C-alpha atoms as a printed R data frame, in Angstrom:
    type eleno elety resid chain resno       x       y       z
1   ATOM     1    CA   MET     A     1 151.159 183.659 152.113
2   ATOM     2    CA   ILE     A     2 149.764 187.238 152.517
3   ATOM     3    CA   SER     A     3 152.289 188.249 150.264
4   ATOM     4    CA   SER     A     4 151.275 185.617 147.451
5   ATOM     5    CA   THR     A     5 147.656 186.096 148.182
6   ATOM     6    CA   SER     A     6 148.000 189.737 147.413
7   ATOM     7    CA   LYS     A     7 150.073 189.127 144.058
8   ATOM     8    CA   LEU     A     8 147.229 186.793 143.120
9   ATOM     9    CA   LEU     A     9 144.691 189.649 143.900
10  ATOM    10    CA   ASP     A    10 146.837 192.064 141.874
11  ATOM    11    CA   GLN     A    11 147.176 189.717 138.848
12  ATOM    12    CA   LEU     A    12 143.101 189.081 139.012
13  ATOM    13    CA   LYS     A    13 142.767 192.792 139.348
14  ATOM    14    CA   HIS     A    14 144.895 193.566 136.266
15  ATOM    15    CA   GLN     A    15 143.207 190.577 134.356
16  ATOM    16    CA   LEU     A    16 139.733 191.945 135.229
17  ATOM    17    CA   GLU     A    17 140.685 195.570 133.979
18  ATOM    18    CA   GLU     A    18 141.786 194.121 130.611
19  ATOM    19    CA   LEU     A    19 138.604 192.163 130.469
20  ATOM    20    CA   VAL     A    20 136.761 195.231 131.104
21  ATOM    21    CA   ASN     A    21 138.629 197.217 128.618
22  ATOM    22    CA   LYS     A    22 138.361 194.454 126.193
23  ATOM    23    CA   LEU     A    23 134.538 194.360 126.724
24  ATOM    24    CA   HIS     A    24 134.500 198.348 126.273
25  ATOM    25    CA   THR     A    25 136.417 197.969 123.076
26  ATOM    26    CA   LEU     A    26 134.099 195.017 121.715
27  ATOM    27    CA   GLU     A    27 130.783 197.017 122.457
28  ATOM    28    CA   GLN     A    28 132.244 199.974 120.637
29  ATOM    29    CA   THR     A    29 133.041 197.817 117.543
30  ATOM    30    CA   ASN     A    30 129.680 196.101 117.985
31  ATOM    31    CA   LEU     A    31 128.033 199.811 117.820
32  ATOM    32    CA   GLU     A    32 130.002 200.807 114.898
33  ATOM    33    CA   LEU     A    33 129.104 197.598 113.091
34  ATOM    34    CA   LYS     A    34 125.316 197.774 113.758
35  ATOM    35    CA   GLN     A    35 125.586 201.321 112.504
36  ATOM    36    CA   ALA     A    36 127.280 200.290 109.351
37  ATOM    37    CA   LEU     A    37 124.946 197.575 108.769
38  ATOM    38    CA   ALA     A    38 122.191 199.818 109.072
39  ATOM    39    CA   GLU     A    39 123.613 202.408 106.724
40  ATOM    40    CA   THR     A    40 124.228 199.644 104.263
41  ATOM    41    CA   ASN     A    41 120.586 198.410 104.578
42  ATOM    42    CA   GLU     A    42 119.562 201.820 103.839
43  ATOM    43    CA   LYS     A    43 121.689 202.011 100.736
44  ATOM    44    CA   LEU     A    44 120.304 198.472  99.607
45  ATOM    45    CA   GLU     A    45 116.852 199.590  99.938
46  ATOM    46    CA   LYS     A    46 117.579 202.555  97.867
47  ATOM    47    CA   LYS     A    47 119.163 200.496  95.172
48  ATOM    48    CA   HIS     A    48 116.157 198.430  95.006
49  ATOM    49    CA   GLU     A    49 113.834 201.276  94.764
50  ATOM    50    CA   ILE     A    50 116.237 202.519  91.708
51  ATOM    51    CA   SER     A    51 116.101 198.888  90.369
52  ATOM    52    CA   ARG     A    52 112.074 198.835  90.501
53  ATOM    53    CA   THR     A    53 111.871 202.037  88.992
54  ATOM    54    CA   TRP     A    54 113.993 201.195  86.072
55  ATOM    55    CA   GLN     A    55 111.973 197.765  85.655
56  ATOM    56    CA   ASP     A    56 108.749 199.834  85.528
57  ATOM    57    CA   LYS     A    57 110.387 202.335  82.949
58  ATOM    58    CA   TYR     A    58 111.417 198.997  81.001
59  ATOM    59    CA   GLU     A    59 108.022 197.493  80.981
60  ATOM    60    CA   ALA     A    60 106.338 200.679  79.975
61  ATOM    61    CA   LEU     A    61 108.952 201.164  77.115
62  ATOM    62    CA   LYS     A    62 108.271 197.429  76.047
63  ATOM    63    CA   SER     A    63 104.520 198.570  76.278
64  ATOM    64    CA   VAL     A    64 104.875 201.628  74.010
65  ATOM    65    CA   GLN     A    65 107.141 199.535  71.579
66  ATOM    66    CA   GLY     A    66 104.402 196.880  71.227
67  ATOM    67    CA   ILE     A    67 101.696 199.184  70.371
68  ATOM    68    CA   HIS     A    68 103.887 200.863  67.576
69  ATOM    69    CA   SER     A    69 104.947 197.709  66.176
70  ATOM    70    CA   GLY     A    70 103.466 195.852  63.226
71  ATOM    71    CA   ASP     A    71 102.853 192.559  65.008
72  ATOM    72    CA   ALA     A    72  99.231 192.096  66.142
73  ATOM    73    CA   ALA     A    73 100.285 189.707  68.967
74  ATOM    74    CA   THR     A    74 102.664 191.907  70.576
75  ATOM    75    CA   LYS     A    75 100.054 195.093  70.139
76  ATOM    76    CA   LYS     A    76  97.535 192.678  71.965
77  ATOM    77    CA   ARG     A    77 100.042 191.942  74.830
78  ATOM    78    CA   ALA     A    78 100.722 195.664  75.389
79  ATOM    79    CA   LEU     A    79  97.264 196.778  75.260
80  ATOM    80    CA   HIS     A    80  96.773 193.822  77.910
81  ATOM    81    CA   HIS     A    81  99.416 195.356  80.256
82  ATOM    82    CA   ILE     A    82  97.903 198.670  79.789
83  ATOM    83    CA   ASP     A    83  94.638 197.436  80.826
84  ATOM    84    CA   ALA     A    84  96.319 195.651  83.882
85  ATOM    85    CA   LEU     A    85  97.850 198.908  84.719
86  ATOM    86    CA   ILE     A    86  94.765 201.115  84.595
87  ATOM    87    CA   SER     A    87  92.967 198.426  86.898
88  ATOM    88    CA   GLU     A    88  95.621 198.739  89.416
89  ATOM    89    CA   VAL     A    89  95.477 202.423  89.277
90  ATOM    90    CA   ASP     A    90  91.720 202.161  89.804
91  ATOM    91    CA   ALA     A    91  91.943 199.723  92.823
92  ATOM    92    CA   CYS     A    92  94.441 202.288  94.231
93  ATOM    93    CA   ILE     A    93  91.941 204.944  93.780
94  ATOM    94    CA   ALA     A    94  89.314 203.156  95.159
95  ATOM    95    CA   GLN     A    95  91.256 202.166  98.194
96  ATOM    96    CA   LEU     A    96  92.021 205.796  98.629
97  ATOM    97    CA   GLU     A    97  88.628 206.634  98.378
98  ATOM    98    CA   ILE     A    98  87.597 204.347 101.244
99  ATOM    99    CA   ILE     A    99  90.345 205.568 103.427
100 ATOM   100    CA   ALA     A   100  89.396 209.330 102.820
C-alpha cells in the first residue's frame, strides 16, 4: 500500500511539474504575444498617421487644382474648403491663446 501510494505521489509530482513547466511556457508565450501586439498596434498607428497625412495632401492638391481650373463651381468648392481650413486654424489658435 505504501509503495503504491508512493508511486501515485511520484506520478502526481511529475504531472504537477509538467503542468508548472507548461504554465511557465504559456506565460512566456503570452508575454511575447503581448509585445508583438503592442508593436503591431504601434506600426498600425504610424500607418494611419501616414494615411491621414496623404489624405490631407490630397485634399490640398484638389483645392489647388480647383482654384486653377476654369470651372466656377470647382473654384467655389476649393475656396470654401480653404475658408473651412482657415476657420479650423483660427479655432486652434484661439484654443492655444486660452491655454497660454
